[in-house]
C-alpha positions as semicolon CSV with decimal commas, in nm:
position;residue;x (nm);y (nm);z (nm)
1;M;-0,573;-2,669;-0,931
2;F;-0,323;-2,714;-1,211
3;P;-0,486;-2,645;-1,551
4;Y;-0,281;-2,905;-1,737
5;P;-0,320;-3,284;-1,754
6;E;0,019;-3,333;-1,587
7;A;0,118;-3,150;-1,266
8;S;0,455;-3,033;-1,394
9;W;0,591;-2,692;-1,489
10;D;0,748;-2,850;-1,796
11;V;0,409;-2,851;-1,975
12;V;0,355;-2,475;-1,928
13;D;0,429;-2,305;-2,261
14;G;0,310;-1,946;-2,207
15;A;0,216;-1,690;-1,947
16;M;0,037;-1,835;-1,647
17;F;-0,116;-1,641;-1,360
18;M;-0,397;-1,671;-1,110
19;G;-0,744;-1,619;-1,245
20;W;-0,674;-1,719;-1,604
21;G;-1,001;-1,779;-1,784
22;T;-1,207;-1,580;-1,532
23;S;-1,287;-1,213;-1,480
24;L;-1,004;-1,184;-1,224
25;P;-0,737;-1,051;-1,466
26;G;-0,972;-0,777;-1,585
27;M;-1,081;-0,686;-1,234
28;T;-0,725;-0,667;-1,104
29;T;-0,629;-0,452;-1,403
30;V;-0,914;-0,209;-1,328
31;I;-0,818;-0,200;-0,958
32;A;-0,455;-0,128;-1,050
33;M;-0,564;0,151;-1,288
34;V;-0,778;0,310;-1,016
35;I;-0,489;0,295;-0,768
36;C;-0,249;0,450;-1,022
37;V;-0,488;0,734;-1,101
38;A;-0,547;0,795;-0,729
39;V;-0,171;0,813;-0,662
40;L;-0,126;1,057;-0,951
41;V;-0,412;1,280;-0,831
42;I;-0,293;1,280;-0,469
43;G;0,065;1,349;-0,580
44;Q;-0,044;1,635;-0,804
45;R;-0,245;1,796;-0,523
46;S;0,047;1,761;-0,284
47;E;0,295;1,913;-0,529
48;A;0,056;2,196;-0,620
49;A;0,016;2,281;-0,251
50;K;0,393;2,288;-0,205
51;A;0,437;2,506;-0,515
52;K;0,180;2,758;-0,385
53;K;0,402;2,824;-0,083
54;F;0,673;2,957;-0,315
55;D;0,432;3,184;-0,505
56;K;0,358;3,393;-0,194
């Protein structure tokens, strides 16, 4: 559904993305933050394990 009275991209004057006006933008932001933190934690553990091999 197009949120403007006319179905044309010419009437769009700002940022437009799916879920505007709902909780979707906030939920996707939280999901992205969780994924980023998980990648950082997994990467840190992996690098720490590799660094321990050189300490021996």
